[in-house]
C-alpha positions as CSV (number, residue, x, y, z in Angstrom):
1,M,97.1,124.1,78.3
2,I,99.1,127.1,78.8
3,A,99.8,128.0,75.3
4,L,103.0,126.7,73.7
5,S,104.4,126.9,70.4
6,L,105.1,123.2,68.1
7,A,108.8,124.3,68.6
8,E,108.7,124.5,72.1
9,I,106.4,121.2,72.4
10,A,109.3,119.6,69.8
11,E,111.9,120.5,72.4
12,I,110.1,119.3,75.5
13,V,109.3,116.2,74.2
14,G,112.3,115.4,72.5
15,G,110.6,114.9,69.0
16,Q,111.4,115.4,65.3
17,S,108.7,118.1,63.5
18,Y,107.3,116.8,60.3
19,D,105.1,119.2,57.8
20,I,104.9,121.9,60.0
21,P,104.9,125.2,57.8
22,D,105.1,127.3,60.6
23,P,107.1,126.1,64.3
24,A,106.0,129.5,65.9
25,V,102.4,128.2,65.7
26,R,101.0,127.7,69.2
27,I,98.4,125.3,70.7
28,T,95.8,127.2,72.4
29,G,93.0,124.1,72.8
30,P,93.2,120.8,74.6
31,V,95.4,118.1,74.2
32,V,93.1,115.2,73.2
33,I,93.2,111.5,71.8
34,D,89.9,111.3,70.7
35,S,89.6,113.0,67.0
36,R,86.1,113.6,67.9
37,E,87.1,115.8,70.7
38,V,89.5,117.6,68.4
39,T,88.6,121.4,68.8
40,P,90.5,124.6,66.9
41,G,94.1,124.6,68.0
42,S,94.3,121.2,69.3
43,L,97.0,119.0,70.2
44,F,95.9,115.5,68.6
45,A,98.0,112.0,70.4
46,A,97.8,109.4,68.4
47,F,97.6,106.2,70.3
48,A,98.4,102.6,69.0
49,G,95.7,100.8,70.8
50,E,94.8,97.1,70.4
51,Q,91.5,97.8,68.3
52,V,92.5,101.1,66.8
53,D,95.2,103.6,65.8
54,G,95.2,107.0,66.3
55,H,97.6,107.7,63.6
56,D,94.9,106.4,60.8
57,Y,92.7,109.7,62.6
58,A,95.3,112.1,62.2
59,V,94.5,113.5,59.2
60,R,91.2,113.9,60.3
61,A,92.0,115.7,63.9
62,V,93.9,118.2,61.4
63,E,91.2,118.8,59.2
64,A,89.0,119.6,62.6
65,G,91.5,122.1,63.6
66,A,94.3,120.1,65.6
67,A,97.2,122.3,65.1
68,A,99.7,119.2,65.0
69,V,99.6,115.1,66.0
70,L,101.6,114.1,68.5
71,A,102.7,110.6,66.7
72,A,105.0,107.6,66.3
73,R,105.6,108.4,62.9
74,P,105.1,110.9,59.7
75,V,101.2,111.0,59.7
76,G,101.3,113.7,56.4
77,V,99.8,116.4,58.5
78,P,101.7,118.9,60.5
79,A,103.1,116.3,63.3
80,I,106.0,116.0,66.2
81,V,107.8,112.7,66.0
82,V,108.4,111.1,69.2
83,D,109.8,107.2,69.7
84,D,106.7,106.8,72.6
85,V,104.0,108.7,72.4
86,Q,102.5,108.0,76.1
87,T,106.4,108.9,77.8
88,A,106.1,112.0,75.2
89,L,102.6,113.2,76.8
90,G,104.1,112.6,80.2
91,A,106.8,114.7,79.9
92,L,104.8,117.6,78.6
93,A,102.5,117.5,81.5
94,R,105.3,117.4,83.8
95,T,106.6,120.4,82.2
96,V,103.3,122.1,81.9
97,V,102.5,121.6,85.5
98,E,106.5,122.9,87.0
99,R,105.8,125.8,84.8
100,L,102.4,127.1,86.4
101,G,103.3,126.2,89.7
102,T,99.8,124.8,90.5
103,D,99.3,123.1,94.0
104,V,98.4,120.0,92.9
105,V,96.4,117.2,95.0
106,A,96.6,113.6,94.2
107,L,94.6,110.7,95.7
108,T,94.4,106.9,95.8
109,G,92.3,104.5,97.5
110,S,91.2,101.0,97.0
111,A,87.6,102.5,96.9
112,G,85.8,105.6,96.7
113,K,88.7,107.5,95.0
114,T,86.3,109.4,92.0
115,S,83.5,110.2,94.2
116,T,86.1,112.1,96.9
117,K,88.1,113.4,93.7
118,D,84.6,115.0,92.9
119,L,83.8,116.1,96.3
120,I,87.4,117.9,96.5
121,A,87.1,119.2,93.1
122,Q,83.5,121.0,94.2
123,V,84.8,121.7,97.5
124,L,87.8,123.5,95.8
125,Q,86.3,124.9,93.1
126,R,84.4,127.5,95.5
127,H,87.8,128.5,96.9
128,A,89.9,129.2,93.8
129,P,90.1,127.9,90.0
130,T,90.3,124.0,89.6
131,V,90.9,121.1,87.5
132,W,90.1,117.6,88.5
133,T,90.2,114.3,86.4
134,P,87.3,114.1,84.2
135,G,85.4,110.4,85.7
136,S,88.4,107.8,86.2
137,L,90.9,108.7,84.0
138,N,93.7,108.3,86.3
139,N,96.3,106.2,84.6
140,E,99.2,106.5,82.8
141,I,97.4,108.5,80.1
142,G,94.4,109.9,81.8
143,L,96.9,112.1,84.1
144,P,98.8,113.9,81.6
145,L,95.3,114.7,79.9
146,T,93.8,116.5,83.3
147,A,97.3,118.4,84.2
148,L,97.6,119.3,80.3
149,R,93.7,120.5,81.1
150,A,95.4,123.3,83.8
151,S,96.1,126.9,82.8
152,D,97.3,130.2,84.0
153,E,94.4,130.4,86.0
154,T,94.3,127.3,87.6
155,Q,95.3,127.5,91.3
156,H,94.5,123.4,92.1
157,L,94.9,120.4,90.3
158,V,92.9,117.5,91.5
159,L,94.3,114.4,90.3
160,E,93.2,110.7,91.0
161,M,96.1,108.3,90.9
162,G,94.9,104.5,90.2
163,A,97.5,101.6,90.5
164,R,97.8,97.7,89.5
165,G,101.0,96.7,90.7
166,I,103.8,98.2,92.4
167,G,105.7,101.1,91.2
168,H,102.3,102.4,89.1
169,I,101.5,105.7,91.6
170,R,105.3,106.3,91.6
171,Y,105.5,106.8,88.2
172,L,102.6,108.9,88.1
173,T,103.4,110.9,91.2
174,G,107.0,111.4,89.0
175,L,104.6,113.0,85.8
176,T,102.6,115.5,88.3
177,P,104.7,115.6,91.8
178,P,102.1,116.5,94.4
179,R,102.3,118.7,97.4
180,I,99.5,117.0,99.3
181,G,98.8,113.7,98.7
182,L,95.4,111.8,100.1
183,V,95.1,107.9,100.6
184,L,91.7,106.8,101.2
185,N,91.7,103.2,102.3
186,V,93.2,99.4,101.4
187,G,90.5,97.1,100.4
188,S,90.5,94.2,98.3
189,A,90.5,95.6,94.9
190,H,92.6,94.2,92.2
191,I,93.9,91.8,95.2
192,G,93.8,89.3,92.7
193,E,96.5,91.1,90.8
194,F,98.6,92.5,93.8
195,G,98.4,89.2,95.6
196,G,97.4,90.9,99.2
197,R,96.4,93.8,101.0
198,E,100.1,94.3,102.4
199,Q,101.2,94.6,98.4
200,I,98.1,96.7,97.7
201,A,99.3,99.0,100.7
202,Q,102.9,99.2,99.3
203,A,101.5,100.3,96.3
204,K,99.5,103.3,97.7
205,G,101.9,104.3,99.8
206,E,104.4,105.4,97.0
207,L,102.1,108.5,97.1
208,V,103.1,109.9,100.1
209,E,106.8,109.2,99.7
210,S,106.5,111.0,97.2
211,L,105.7,114.1,98.9
212,P,107.8,116.9,99.8
213,P,109.1,117.2,103.3
214,A,107.1,119.1,106.1
215,E,109.6,121.8,106.0
216,K,108.7,122.3,101.7
217,G,104.9,122.2,102.4
218,G,104.4,118.4,102.0
219,V,101.4,117.4,103.2
220,A,100.1,113.7,103.8
221,V,96.0,112.9,104.7
222,L,95.7,109.8,105.9
223,N,92.6,107.5,107.1
224,A,93.2,107.2,110.7
225,D,90.4,104.7,110.5
226,D,92.1,102.4,108.5
227,P,95.4,100.7,109.9
228,L,97.1,100.3,106.7
229,V,96.9,103.8,105.6
230,R,97.9,105.5,109.4
231,A,100.7,103.5,109.3
232,M,102.2,105.1,106.2
233,A,102.9,108.1,108.4
234,T,105.9,106.8,108.7
235,R,106.7,106.8,104.8
236,T,106.8,110.3,104.4
237,H,108.7,113.2,105.4
238,A,106.0,115.3,104.6
239,R,103.3,116.5,107.9
240,V,100.3,113.8,108.4
241,T,97.2,115.1,108.7
242,L,94.4,112.7,109.8
243,F,90.6,112.3,108.9
244,G,88.4,110.0,110.5
245,E,85.7,109.4,113.1
246,G,88.0,108.6,115.9
247,D,89.0,111.3,118.5
248,D,92.4,111.9,117.2
249,A,91.5,112.4,114.0
250,D,92.3,115.9,112.9
251,V,89.3,116.3,110.9
252,R,86.5,114.1,112.1
253,A,82.6,113.3,112.3
254,E,80.5,113.1,115.2
255,N,76.7,112.3,115.5
256,V,76.9,110.4,112.2
257,R,73.4,109.5,111.3
258,L,71.5,109.0,108.0
259,T,68.4,110.9,106.7
260,E,65.4,109.0,105.8
261,N,66.3,109.1,102.0
262,G,69.9,107.5,103.3
263,Q,71.9,110.5,103.0
264,P,74.6,110.9,105.9
265,S,74.3,114.1,108.3
266,F,77.1,114.6,110.6
267,R,78.8,117.4,112.4
268,L,82.6,118.4,111.0
269,H,85.3,118.9,113.0
270,T,88.5,120.4,111.8
271,P,91.1,122.1,113.6
272,T,89.5,125.4,113.0
273,G,86.0,124.7,114.3
274,C,82.8,122.9,113.7
275,S,80.2,122.8,111.6
276,D,77.0,120.5,110.2
277,V,76.7,118.6,106.9
278,T,74.1,117.0,105.5
279,L,75.2,115.4,102.1
280,R,73.4,115.0,98.8
281,L,75.1,111.5,98.4
282,Y,73.7,108.3,99.4
283,G,75.3,106.1,101.7
284,E,77.4,105.8,104.8
285,H,80.2,105.3,103.5
286,H,80.6,108.9,102.3
287,V,81.0,110.2,105.3
288,S,84.8,109.1,105.0
289,N,84.9,110.7,101.3
290,A,83.6,113.8,102.9
291,L,86.1,113.9,105.6
292,A,89.3,113.5,103.0
293,A,87.7,116.3,101.4
294,A,87.4,118.6,104.4
295,A,90.8,117.7,105.2
296,V,92.6,118.8,102.0
297,A,89.9,121.7,102.0
298,H,91.1,122.8,104.8
299,E,95.2,122.3,104.2
300,L,94.3,124.7,101.5
301,G,93.2,126.9,103.7
302,M,89.4,126.7,103.8
303,P,87.6,127.9,106.6
304,V,85.3,125.5,107.8
305,Q,81.7,126.9,107.2
306,E,82.2,127.1,103.6
307,I,83.7,123.4,103.8
308,A,80.5,122.4,105.4
309,T,78.3,124.4,102.9
310,A,80.4,123.3,99.9
311,L,80.4,119.6,100.8
312,S,76.1,120.1,101.2
313,E,75.7,121.3,98.4
314,A,77.8,118.6,96.6
315,G,76.6,115.9,94.1
316,S,77.9,113.0,92.0
317,L,79.7,114.4,88.8
318,S,80.6,111.1,87.3
319,R,78.4,108.4,85.9
320,W,77.0,105.2,87.3
321,R,78.1,105.9,91.2
322,M,75.2,105.7,93.4
323,E,73.3,107.5,90.3
324,V,69.7,107.8,91.7
325,T,67.0,108.3,89.6
326,E,63.0,108.0,90.3
327,R,60.3,106.9,87.7
328,P,57.3,108.3,87.2
329,D,55.8,105.3,88.6
330,G,57.4,105.5,91.9
331,V,60.1,102.5,91.6
332,T,63.6,104.1,92.6
333,I,67.1,103.1,90.3
334,V,69.9,103.2,92.0
335,N,72.7,102.9,89.1
336,D,76.4,102.1,90.9
337,A,77.3,99.9,87.9
338,Y,80.7,101.5,87.4
339,N,83.1,99.5,89.3
340,A,82.7,97.0,92.2
341,N,85.0,95.4,94.8
342,P,84.0,94.3,98.2
343,E,84.7,97.2,100.0
344,S,82.4,99.4,97.7
345,M,79.4,96.5,97.4
346,R,78.9,96.1,101.0
347,A,78.7,100.1,101.0
348,A,76.2,100.2,98.2
349,L,73.9,97.4,100.1
350,R,73.9,99.3,103.3
351,A,72.8,102.4,101.3
352,L,70.4,100.5,99.4
353,A,68.9,99.0,103.2
354,A,69.3,102.1,104.5
355,M,66.9,103.7,101.4
356,G,64.5,101.6,101.7
357,R,63.5,101.7,105.2
358,A,61.3,104.2,104.3
359,A,60.0,102.7,101.0
360,Q,59.6,99.4,103.3
361,A,57.5,101.3,105.9
362,Q,54.7,101.8,102.7
363,G,55.0,98.3,101.5
364,G,58.0,98.8,98.9
365,R,61.1,96.6,98.1
366,T,64.5,96.5,98.1
367,W,66.3,95.0,95.4
368,A,70.0,94.3,95.3
369,V,71.0,93.6,90.8
370,L,74.8,92.0,91.5
371,G,77.0,90.8,89.5
372,K,80.7,89.6,89.0
373,M,83.2,91.4,91.4
374,A,86.5,91.0,89.0
375,E,90.1,90.8,89.9
376,L,89.9,89.1,93.3
377,G,91.9,85.8,92.7
378,D,91.7,82.7,95.2
379,A,89.5,85.3,97.6
380,S,86.4,85.2,94.9
381,L,84.5,82.6,96.1
382,A,84.3,83.7,99.7
383,E,84.1,87.2,98.3
384,H,80.9,86.7,96.5
385,D,79.5,84.3,99.0
386,A,79.8,87.1,101.5
387,V,78.1,89.6,99.7
388,G,75.0,87.3,99.6
389,R,75.0,86.9,102.9
390,L,75.3,90.2,103.9
391,A,72.7,91.1,101.8
392,V,70.0,88.6,103.6
393,R,71.5,90.1,106.6
394,L,70.3,93.4,105.5
395,N,67.0,92.2,105.3
396,V,67.3,93.3,100.9
397,S,63.7,92.3,99.9
398,K,65.1,90.4,96.4
399,L,68.5,89.4,95.2
400,V,68.8,89.0,91.6
401,A,72.4,87.5,90.9
402,V,73.5,88.1,87.5
403,G,76.2,86.1,85.3
404,D,77.5,82.8,85.7
405,R,79.8,81.4,87.8
406,E,80.4,84.5,90.2
407,A,76.6,85.2,90.5
408,S,75.8,81.6,91.5
409,W,77.9,82.2,94.2
410,L,76.2,85.4,95.3
411,Q,73.3,83.2,94.7
412,L,74.6,80.7,97.3
413,G,75.7,83.2,99.7
414,A,72.1,84.4,100.0
415,Y,70.7,80.8,100.4
416,N,73.0,79.8,103.2
417,E,72.4,82.5,104.8
418,G,68.6,81.8,104.9
419,S,67.2,83.3,101.6
420,W,64.3,80.9,100.5
421,G,61.7,80.8,97.6
422,E,62.2,83.6,95.5
423,E,64.0,85.8,97.5
424,S,67.1,85.4,95.3
425,V,67.0,84.0,92.3
426,H,70.1,83.6,89.7
427,V,69.8,84.9,86.0
428,S,71.8,84.2,83.4
429,D,72.4,88.0,81.6
430,A,71.5,91.1,81.9
431,R,68.3,91.0,79.3
432,A,67.1,88.2,81.6
433,A,67.4,90.3,84.8
434,V,65.6,93.5,83.1
435,D,62.7,90.8,81.7
436,L,62.4,89.5,85.4
437,L,62.3,93.4,87.2
438,R,59.8,94.6,84.4
439,R,57.2,92.0,85.3
440,E,57.9,92.2,89.5
441,L,58.7,95.9,89.7
442,R,56.1,97.9,91.7
443,P,55.5,101.5,92.8
444,G,57.9,101.9,95.8
445,D,60.7,99.4,95.3
446,V,64.3,100.4,95.3
447,V,66.2,98.9,93.1
448,L,70.4,99.1,93.0
449,V,72.3,97.5,90.1
450,K,76.1,96.9,90.9
451,A,79.0,94.9,89.2
452,S,81.9,95.2,88.3
453,R,82.6,97.6,85.1
454,S,83.2,94.1,82.7
455,V,79.9,93.0,83.3
456,G,78.0,96.0,82.0
457,L,74.8,96.4,84.2
458,E,74.4,99.8,83.5
459,R,72.5,98.5,81.1
460,V,70.1,97.0,83.4
461,A,69.6,100.6,84.9
462,Q,69.3,102.3,81.7
463,A,66.9,99.4,80.2
464,L,64.5,100.2,83.6
465,L,64.9,103.7,82.6
466,D,63.8,103.6,79.5
467,S,60.8,101.1,79.0
468,E,61.6,101.4,75.2
469,S,65.5,100.1,75.8
470,E,66.7,97.1,74.5
471,V,69.2,95.0,76.6
472,S,72.0,93.4,74.3
473,G,73.6,90.2,75.5
474,R,77.4,90.3,76.5
């Protein structure tokens, strides 16, 4: 963060100073909400959560080097006390971004946000100093924390924005107004909370509504292959750039294919030229993510060859998202257990099928270890059934459905599509899945592990990579 004095911060957030001997002291470190992350010169923001109250760690934070605490009550150490810490954090982020004048790129979508954000960050980093959202810190707290990592050197600020209801993205764009807004897709993630895809589209489109008009540099980057996203062009005064695989997309892919390892390769077309790309990521769904990143980079002035090179060299920056590891015995584990929705589940299964073709030719098998997709509401049974059926249609060798009711629906879909015997099996929990896999896996097998975050199937992937790892029940 740019170095602000405690007096300046108190004025920005409308707070009252307590136990601050020198208001001229400047914050020279990061703003953090975990006392374990404090470094000298930090500002520690104390949030009162359901299980942990950050105010209880205020003394520890100052002892670790924090210059002060942003708090909702006096804490006995230097503090700026405000009515609401979240609101104050947002006001501080908004002021810092405005003073820096950094180009803000914001993105949203039902699936692929974090992977695309990681691609954009790696591409833009080659162009100029860039700060981006770590992991999936894309909410009312994570977004301002990311923005406050920007400094005088930062030219690009890439922010992922999540939404669980109408108005959420509008709030986030008010904290860090973007100049470039990217919408990836409108899918079924959180459909149980929103009530339908049209409501999801309404929420995601708040991003393009927030953009400045074209004459002031606003750019909406929209997925031409998603009708609900493409229709958002009518909701913005910004200039519209389309990406996709259709001929009318401004940034598009041609000759898309998968390598024998399941990595996408294609010819990238932009308004300024063409270049070949072969991604290090796995699965054809990453083509759309790469095109989105290329469109943003093009709008920020990068030449096509530099974009293509950066995309071809980019990897996955966030954990448990198609994280591919080959064990010494030749078994490949694909840990995509961070989260799941119908669209990402289908994409992961297709990636598994592509990765498994070479393995199956050598006698290896593909395993889909799948769990519940949360927050699907009334569509849950049909969506889980459809995923089970797709696993059979893609000729996945073995389906292991992990968990309770939703897992039984996964297996039922596979059974009804034509699975029989031990091609699909339903197990109660992660421990049972690991026990089964440890008995059955053999060299050359490829194992995909995927479910919603609440299921915790990353424990299965980790246990398969660590022969001594134990899996606790959940």
